[in-house]
N, C-alpha and C positions, 0 to 999 in steps of 0.2 A: 186430965182434961177429957172432956167427953166429945165424941164424934157425933155427927148428925144422925138422926134416925135412919136416913137414907143410906149413909155410909155404913152404919152398923148393920143394916140389913143386907148390903152388898157383901160385907164381910161373912155374914152368916150364910147367905143363900148362894154365893159364888166364891168360896174360899180360894180356889186355885186361881181365879182371875184377880181376886183381891191381893193375894200374895204376889203375883206378877206385877201388879200396879205398884205395891209398896216397894218392891225391888227397884223399879224404875225411879220412883220418887226419891228413894234414898241415894241412888246413884247420882241423879241430878242435884240433890242437895250437897253431896260431897263434892261434886264438881264446881260448885258456886264459889265465886270469889267474894261474895258479900258476906258480911257478919250476920248472924242469926236474926237480930233485931230488924236490920234493914231488909233482909229477905223476906221476913214476915210482913213487914209493912208494904213491900212491893207486892206480895202475894194478895194481901187484902185489898190493895188497889186494884188488881186484876179481877179478883172475885166481884168487887163492886161494880166495875166497868162492864163486866159480862152479865150482871144480874144473878150470879151464882151465890145467893145469900145464905144457903144452907152450910157452907163452909166458913162463914164469917166468925161465928162464935169460937170455934176451935182455934182459928188462926189469930184472932184477937187475944185470946187467952195466952197463946204461945208468945205473941209479940210482947204482951204485958210481962210475962214471965222473964223476958230477955231485956226489960228495962224500958219498954215503950211507954210513954205517957199517954194519957187520954186524948190530949190535943194532938199528938202524933198519929194516933190511930185515926182520929177524925179527919186529920189532913190527908192520910192515906186513902180513906174512903172517898174524899172529895177531889182528890188530885185529878181524876178522869173527867170531872165536870165539863171542862171546855171541849174536850175531845169527843165524849159520848153522851153528854147532856144529863138529863135528870134521872137516867137509870141508876146512877150512883146513890142518889138520895134514898132509894128503897133499902139500901144496906145500913143506914144510920140506926134504925131501931135495933137490929141484930148486934151491931157493934157496941152501941151504948149499953144495952142489956148485958152483954157478955163482959165488957170492961168493968161495969159497975157490980158485977156478980149477981145479976138478977135471974141468970138462968143456969147457975151452976148446981 
């Protein structure tokens, strides 16, 4: 799976910070009681709700690799619609393109 250009540049330009960030992320992942598919779907929902679409493709592909269906990914993108409104709609193109393999 490919990370976003921004994250790749983060790793390249600030490797010490990137390593610290990844250690925290791995620790939080290990502490989660969620199975990997559910965790990825939840993360996709959070990214969509916050408008952080650059991480959508990576996490959609991870969710897909853990058995998430296209409809589950779309539901994750849209689950925040009542709470945060139309901002989640902006994540649909990145999610669909990643799931359908159009940006691999």
